[in-house]
C-alpha positions as CSV (number, residue, x, y, z in Angstrom):
1,M,0.1,-0.1,0.1
2,R,1.7,3.5,-0.8
3,F,0.1,4.9,2.1
4,F,-0.4,8.7,1.6
5,R,0.6,11.4,4.0
6,V,-0.5,14.8,4.9
7,F,2.8,16.3,5.6
8,I,4.0,16.6,1.7
9,V,5.9,20.0,1.1
10,A,7.3,21.2,-1.8
11,L,4.5,20.0,-3.9
12,V,2.0,23.5,-4.2
13,A,5.2,-4.1,-22.3
14,G,2.2,-5.2,-22.0
15,W,0.0,-6.7,-19.2
16,T,0.4,-10.3,-18.4
17,A,-3.0,-12.5,-17.6
18,H,-3.6,-15.1,-15.4
19,P,-3.7,-17.7,-16.8
20,A,-3.1,-16.7,-20.3
21,T,-1.1,-13.3,-21.3
22,L,-2.4,-10.8,-23.6
23,A,-0.9,-8.3,-25.4
24,Q,-3.4,-5.9,-27.2
25,A,-5.0,-3.1,-26.4
26,A,-8.5,-2.9,-25.5
27,P,-10.7,-2.1,-28.0
28,R,-12.6,1.5,-27.8
29,N,-16.5,0.9,-28.5
30,P,-18.4,3.9,-29.7
31,V,-20.1,5.4,-26.5
32,P,-24.2,5.3,-26.9
33,P,-25.9,8.5,-26.4
34,A,-27.5,7.1,-23.7
35,Y,-24.1,7.5,-21.8
36,L,-24.4,11.3,-21.2
37,D,-28.3,11.4,-20.5
38,Y,-29.0,12.3,-16.7
39,S,-32.8,12.9,-17.5
40,G,-34.6,11.0,-15.0
41,R,-31.6,10.6,-12.5
42,D,-31.9,11.7,-9.2
43,D,-29.1,13.3,-9.2
44,L,-29.3,15.3,-12.3
45,L,-29.5,18.7,-10.3
46,S,-26.4,18.2,-8.9
47,G,-24.3,16.9,-11.7
48,G,-24.3,13.3,-10.3
49,V,-23.5,14.2,-6.7
50,K,-24.9,12.4,-4.0
51,M,-24.7,13.0,-0.4
52,I,-25.0,9.5,1.7
53,P,-25.8,9.5,5.5
54,I,-23.9,7.0,7.3
55,V,-25.3,6.0,10.6
56,T,-22.1,5.2,13.3
57,S,-22.4,4.6,16.9
58,K,-21.1,8.5,17.1
59,G,-23.9,9.9,15.2
60,T,-24.7,10.4,11.1
61,F,-22.6,11.3,9.3
62,H,-22.7,12.0,5.3
63,V,-20.2,10.7,2.4
64,W,-19.8,12.6,-0.6
65,T,-20.3,10.5,-4.0
66,K,-20.4,11.4,-7.7
67,R,-21.8,9.2,-10.6
68,I,-20.3,9.8,-14.5
69,G,-22.5,8.4,-17.3
70,N,-24.9,5.6,-17.4
71,N,-24.4,2.3,-18.4
72,P,-27.0,-0.5,-16.6
73,K,-24.8,-3.2,-17.2
74,I,-21.4,-1.9,-15.8
75,K,-21.2,0.3,-13.0
76,V,-17.5,0.5,-10.7
77,L,-16.9,2.4,-7.6
78,L,-13.7,3.7,-6.7
79,L,-12.4,3.2,-3.5
80,H,-9.4,6.0,-3.0
81,G,-5.9,5.1,-0.9
82,G,-4.7,6.7,2.1
83,P,-6.8,5.8,4.7
84,G,-7.9,9.6,5.0
85,F,-7.1,10.3,1.1
86,S,-9.3,12.1,-1.3
87,H,-10.7,10.6,-4.6
88,E,-9.1,13.4,-6.6
89,Y,-6.0,11.6,-7.5
90,L,-8.2,9.0,-9.3
91,E,-9.1,11.7,-11.6
92,A,-7.3,10.3,-14.3
93,F,-10.3,7.9,-14.5
94,D,-11.8,10.5,-16.8
95,S,-9.5,10.4,-19.6
96,Y,-10.4,6.8,-20.3
97,F,-13.4,5.3,-18.6
98,P,-16.1,7.9,-20.4
99,G,-14.7,6.9,-23.6
100,A,-15.2,3.2,-22.7
101,G,-18.8,3.8,-21.8
102,I,-18.2,2.7,-18.0
103,E,-20.1,4.3,-15.6
104,Y,-18.1,4.9,-12.4
105,Y,-18.4,6.6,-8.8
106,Y,-16.1,8.7,-7.3
107,Y,-16.3,8.5,-3.6
108,D,-14.6,9.9,-0.5
109,Q,-14.8,7.7,2.6
110,L,-15.9,9.2,6.0
111,G,-13.1,11.5,7.4
112,S,-12.1,12.6,3.8
113,F,-11.9,15.5,2.4
114,F,-15.3,16.0,0.2
115,S,-17.0,14.2,3.2
116,D,-17.8,14.9,6.8
117,Q,-14.7,14.6,9.0
118,P,-15.7,14.1,12.1
119,D,-13.1,14.3,15.3
120,E,-14.3,10.7,16.6
121,P,-11.1,8.2,16.7
122,E,-13.5,5.2,17.2
123,L,-14.7,5.4,13.7
124,W,-11.2,5.0,12.1
125,D,-11.8,1.0,12.5
126,L,-11.9,-1.4,9.3
127,P,-15.1,-3.1,10.0
128,R,-17.0,0.2,10.3
129,F,-15.0,0.9,6.9
130,V,-16.7,-2.2,5.4
131,E,-20.4,-1.4,6.6
132,E,-19.7,1.9,5.0
133,V,-19.4,0.6,1.8
134,E,-22.0,-1.1,1.7
135,T,-24.4,1.7,2.7
136,V,-22.9,3.7,-0.3
137,R,-23.4,0.7,-2.9
138,K,-27.8,0.1,-1.5
139,A,-27.3,4.0,-1.6
140,L,-26.4,4.2,-5.2
141,G,-28.7,1.2,-6.4
142,L,-25.3,-1.0,-7.3
143,E,-26.7,-4.7,-7.8
144,P,-24.7,-8.2,-8.2
145,D,-25.3,-8.1,-12.1
146,N,-23.6,-4.8,-12.8
147,F,-21.2,-4.2,-9.4
148,F,-17.6,-3.9,-10.2
149,L,-15.5,-2.7,-7.4
150,F,-12.4,-1.3,-7.1
151,G,-9.7,-0.4,-4.7
152,H,-6.5,1.3,-4.7
153,S,-3.8,0.9,-2.1
154,W,-5.6,1.1,1.4
155,G,-9.0,1.3,-0.9
156,G,-7.4,-2.6,-2.2
157,I,-7.5,-3.9,1.5
158,L,-11.1,-2.5,1.8
159,A,-12.1,-3.8,-1.2
160,I,-10.9,-7.1,-0.1
161,E,-12.6,-7.0,3.1
162,Y,-15.8,-6.1,1.5
163,A,-15.7,-9.1,-1.0
164,L,-14.9,-11.3,1.7
165,K,-17.9,-10.3,3.9
166,Y,-20.3,-9.2,0.8
167,Q,-18.6,-11.0,-2.6
168,R,-22.6,-11.9,-3.6
169,N,-23.1,-8.4,-4.3
170,L,-20.5,-8.3,-6.5
171,K,-19.9,-8.6,-10.3
172,G,-15.8,-8.2,-10.6
173,L,-13.3,-7.1,-8.1
174,I,-10.1,-4.8,-8.9
175,I,-7.4,-4.6,-6.4
176,S,-4.8,-2.2,-7.5
177,D,-1.4,-2.0,-6.1
178,M,-2.2,-3.2,-2.8
179,V,-0.5,-7.2,-1.4
180,G,-2.6,-8.8,0.7
181,S,-0.6,-8.4,4.2
182,I,0.7,-5.7,5.6
183,P,3.4,-7.7,7.4
184,G,4.6,-8.9,3.9
185,Y,4.6,-5.4,2.2
186,N,7.1,-4.2,5.8
187,E,9.3,-7.1,4.7
188,Y,9.5,-6.3,1.2
189,A,10.3,-2.4,2.0
190,A,12.9,-3.8,4.4
191,K,14.5,-6.1,2.2
192,V,14.3,-4.8,-1.1
193,I,13.0,-0.7,-1.1
194,F,15.2,0.4,1.8
195,P,18.6,-1.3,0.2
196,A,18.1,0.4,-3.1
197,M,17.9,4.2,-0.8
198,D,21.2,5.7,-0.1
199,P,22.1,4.5,3.0
200,A,22.9,7.9,4.7
201,V,19.4,9.2,3.7
202,L,17.9,5.8,5.0
203,A,19.8,6.6,8.4
204,E,18.5,10.1,8.8
205,I,14.7,9.1,8.1
206,K,14.9,6.5,10.4
207,K,16.5,8.8,13.0
208,I,13.7,11.4,12.6
209,E,11.0,9.0,12.8
210,A,12.5,7.1,15.8
211,A,12.6,10.7,17.3
212,G,8.6,11.4,16.4
213,E,9.6,14.5,14.2
214,T,7.9,13.3,11.0
215,E,6.4,16.8,10.7
216,R,9.7,18.8,10.5
217,P,10.6,19.7,7.0
218,R,13.5,18.1,6.3
219,Y,11.6,14.6,7.0
220,M,9.4,15.2,3.5
221,E,13.0,16.9,2.1
222,L,14.3,13.4,2.3
223,L,11.1,11.5,1.0
224,I,10.5,12.9,-1.6
225,P,13.5,12.8,-3.9
226,N,14.9,9.3,-3.0
227,H,11.5,7.3,-2.1
228,Y,8.4,9.4,-3.5
229,E,9.7,10.1,-6.9
230,K,10.7,6.6,-7.3
231,H,8.1,4.4,-5.9
232,L,5.1,6.5,-5.4
233,L,5.0,8.6,-9.2
234,R,7.8,8.5,-11.0
235,M,8.4,12.1,-12.2
236,P,9.2,15.2,-10.5
237,A,7.0,15.7,-7.8
238,S,6.6,19.4,-8.7
239,E,5.4,18.3,-12.0
240,W,2.9,15.8,-10.7
241,P,-0.2,16.0,-12.6
242,D,-2.9,18.5,-10.4
243,P,-5.3,16.0,-9.2
244,V,-2.7,14.3,-7.4
245,Q,-1.4,17.4,-5.9
246,R,-4.4,18.8,-4.6
247,A,-5.4,15.1,-3.0
248,F,-1.9,15.5,-0.9
249,K,-3.0,18.9,-0.1
250,H,-6.6,17.3,1.0
251,V,-5.1,14.3,3.3
252,N,-6.8,14.3,6.7
253,P,-3.8,13.2,9.2
254,K,-6.4,12.3,11.9
255,V,-7.6,9.3,10.1
256,Y,-4.3,8.2,8.1
257,V,-1.5,8.2,11.5
258,P,-3.8,5.9,13.7
259,M,-4.3,3.4,10.8
260,Q,-1.3,3.3,9.0
261,G,1.1,5.2,11.5
262,P,3.4,8.3,11.1
263,S,6.1,6.3,9.0
264,E,6.2,6.8,5.1
265,L,8.7,3.5,5.0
266,G,6.0,0.9,6.7
267,A,3.2,0.3,8.7
268,S,2.8,0.7,12.4
269,G,-0.4,1.7,12.9
270,K,-4.0,-0.2,13.5
271,L,-3.6,-2.0,9.8
272,A,0.2,-3.1,11.0
273,N,-1.4,-7.0,11.2
274,W,-3.2,-7.0,8.6
275,D,-3.1,-10.2,6.4
276,R,-5.5,-11.6,4.3
277,M,-3.4,-13.9,2.0
278,A,-4.6,-17.0,3.4
279,D,-8.5,-16.1,2.8
280,L,-8.1,-15.2,-1.0
281,E,-9.0,-18.3,-1.9
282,K,-12.2,-17.5,-0.7
283,I,-12.6,-14.9,-3.1
284,T,-14.4,-16.4,-5.8
285,V,-16.0,-13.2,-7.8
286,P,-13.6,-12.3,-11.5
287,T,-10.8,-10.6,-9.9
288,L,-8.2,-8.7,-11.3
289,T,-5.0,-7.5,-9.2
290,I,-2.6,-4.8,-10.6
291,G,1.3,-4.5,-10.3
292,A,4.0,-2.1,-10.9
293,K,7.7,-3.1,-11.1
294,Y,8.5,0.1,-9.0
295,D,6.1,0.2,-6.6
296,T,6.4,-0.2,-2.8
297,M,4.1,-3.3,-3.2
298,D,5.4,-6.6,-4.4
299,P,4.4,-6.9,-7.9
300,E,5.0,-10.8,-7.7
301,V,2.9,-10.8,-4.8
302,M,0.1,-9.5,-6.6
303,R,0.6,-11.7,-9.7
304,K,0.8,-14.4,-6.9
305,M,-2.7,-13.3,-5.3
306,A,-4.3,-13.6,-9.1
307,G,-3.8,-17.3,-8.9
308,L,-5.2,-17.5,-5.4
309,V,-8.5,-16.2,-6.1
310,K,-11.0,-18.5,-7.9
311,R,-11.0,-16.6,-11.0
312,G,-7.9,-14.2,-11.3
313,R,-6.0,-11.9,-13.7
314,F,-3.1,-10.3,-13.1
315,L,-2.0,-6.6,-14.9
316,Y,1.8,-5.7,-15.0
317,C,2.6,-2.0,-15.0
318,P,6.3,-2.3,-16.3
319,N,7.0,1.2,-16.3
320,G,4.8,2.4,-13.1
321,S,4.9,2.3,-9.3
322,H,2.4,3.1,-6.8
323,L,0.6,5.3,-8.7
324,A,0.7,3.4,-12.0
325,M,-2.5,5.2,-13.3
326,Y,-0.4,8.0,-14.8
327,D,3.4,7.0,-15.0
328,D,2.0,3.7,-16.6
329,Q,-1.4,4.7,-17.7
330,T,-2.0,3.6,-21.4
331,I,-0.9,-0.2,-19.7
332,Y,-3.0,0.5,-16.7
333,F,-6.4,1.2,-18.3
334,D,-5.8,-0.9,-21.5
335,G,-6.0,-3.5,-19.2
336,L,-8.5,-2.8,-16.9
337,I,-10.8,-1.9,-19.1
338,R,-10.3,-5.1,-20.8
339,F,-11.1,-7.0,-17.4
340,I,-14.3,-5.0,-17.4
341,R,-14.9,-5.5,-20.7
342,D,-14.6,-9.1,-20.4
343,V,-16.5,-10.0,-17.2
344,N,-19.6,-8.1,-18.6
345,R,-19.4,-10.0,-21.7
346,G,-19.3,-13.6,-19.9
347,K,-15.6,-14.0,-21.2
348,F,-13.8,-14.1,-18.0
């Protein structure tokens, strides 16, 4: 999981299928006029936006969603990373999904920028987030014959947990840039990511973390060129696309830090012991896992996960990092769209 962080400064080929390998790009089908016809929809006035009430032990709050397009057979709910990040960095989907005729939904989880942000630490709990997704699904009218769930990074954890409890509601599942084990993620960081870093830089980063001073500007001064630009998004941070920069500005540390922990080089919060590798075989719906060569997540584990679920496919982004939807964009979206179409046509 490329866990995102609020303290960012200075920011203001082919794909491999399981079991077979396919190389051709996903075809672009003509989009029917009905795709952009919002007449008769209850979100017409708001341009597709719905605020959905979420009942919790601390009261009722509201989460923000936005629909784009109409396709009764394909509806994709996008789960962003973090936790506590926003949907904004996923706006790259606007360049691909409309042209493919896919109906999709942006969604800021509770605590994220466009949704209510209650100062209630007890709400930042994985099972509660799962129930929140189910509430959103019902409110949006997503059904087993059309509902695809996409989860990126932390959103991948949430998607896995949702599928393990509610896969009867799913038509397809996409797990992007997220392995099935946080201990495994931490081990990969220690064995692969750390040794590739300048030892002096790594030592200084660890010293800052040990002192509990990760809010110091120096922390990001070290992380941006030595970690983020190598494993999060492989371009100069000053050139990161606007959706990514906006999302970084809007991350909520009151959600992020308790669940992920303060370090950007591993997880130490509530999610530190999360591990579902042994349970992936229980997932029977068509599943796509997406891994990238330069990600903080081991792409070979993502490949393995595609073999553990009952009906899996692996998409490999050879030029990508954690945000492969940007730095390996064509391969990423061609593979993702092909998977969705194959499932929809009953060819998976």
